[in-house]
C-alpha positions in Angstrom: 56.5 -137.5 -34.6 53.7 -135.0 -35.3 54.8 -133.3 -38.5 53.0 -131.2 -41.1 53.2 -133.1 -44.4 53.1 -129.9 -46.3 56.2 -128.4 -44.9 58.0 -131.1 -43.0 57.9 -128.9 -40.0 56.4 -129.9 -36.7 57.9 -128.0 -33.8 54.6 -126.4 -32.9 52.5 -129.5 -33.4 55.1 -131.5 -31.4 54.9 -129.1 -28.5 51.1 -129.0 -28.7 51.0 -132.8 -28.6 53.3 -132.8 -25.6 50.9 -130.3 -23.9 48.1 -132.7 -24.7 50.0 -135.5 -23.1 50.9 -133.5 -20.0 47.2 -132.6 -19.6 46.2 -136.2 -20.0 48.6 -137.3 -17.3 47.9 -134.5 -14.8 44.1 -134.6 -15.2 44.0 -138.4 -15.8 42.3 -138.0 -19.2 42.5 -139.9 -22.4 45.4 -138.5 -24.5 44.0 -139.6 -27.8 40.7 -137.8 -27.2 42.6 -134.6 -26.2 44.9 -134.9 -29.2 42.0 -135.5 -31.6 40.1 -132.5 -30.3 43.1 -130.1 -30.7 45.4 -131.4 -33.5 43.8 -134.1 -35.6 41.9 -131.7 -37.9 45.0 -129.6 -38.6 47.3 -132.5 -39.2 44.6 -134.3 -41.4 44.2 -131.1 -43.5 48.0 -130.8 -44.1 48.0 -134.5 -45.0 45.2 -134.0 -47.5 47.0 -131.0 -49.0 50.2 -132.9 -49.3 48.6 -135.9 -51.0 46.7 -133.6 -53.4 49.8 -131.6 -54.3 51.9 -134.8 -54.7 49.5 -136.1 -57.3 49.8 -133.0 -59.5 51.9 -133.1 -62.6 54.1 -130.2 -63.9 51.3 -129.4 -66.3 48.8 -129.3 -63.5 51.0 -126.9 -61.6 51.4 -124.6 -64.6 47.6 -124.5 -65.0 47.2 -123.7 -61.2 49.8 -120.9 -61.4 48.1 -119.6 -64.5 44.7 -119.5 -62.6 46.3 -117.7 -59.7 47.6 -115.0 -62.0 44.1 -113.9 -62.8 43.1 -110.6 -61.2 40.0 -111.9 -59.4 42.0 -114.6 -57.7 44.9 -112.3 -56.9 42.7 -109.8 -55.2 40.9 -112.4 -53.1 44.2 -113.9 -52.0 45.3 -110.5 -50.6 42.1 -110.2 -48.5 42.9 -113.4 -46.5 
């Protein structure tokens, strides 16, 4: 049940959490500690993005898209 709130996907995160569980079982380690170290940051970030995007109105999205159309932002987006 490890999904990315931003996309609804989760195959990779599910497989990674299964890998964490296998490691915890084989090496007799704490699953939660392994999971937190490898996946918690990523899943928490997706949850924050989802909550933020869900709170935006149509007007907010229009403004955000307008800002992204500016040339400085466009050029920095392509450098990522």
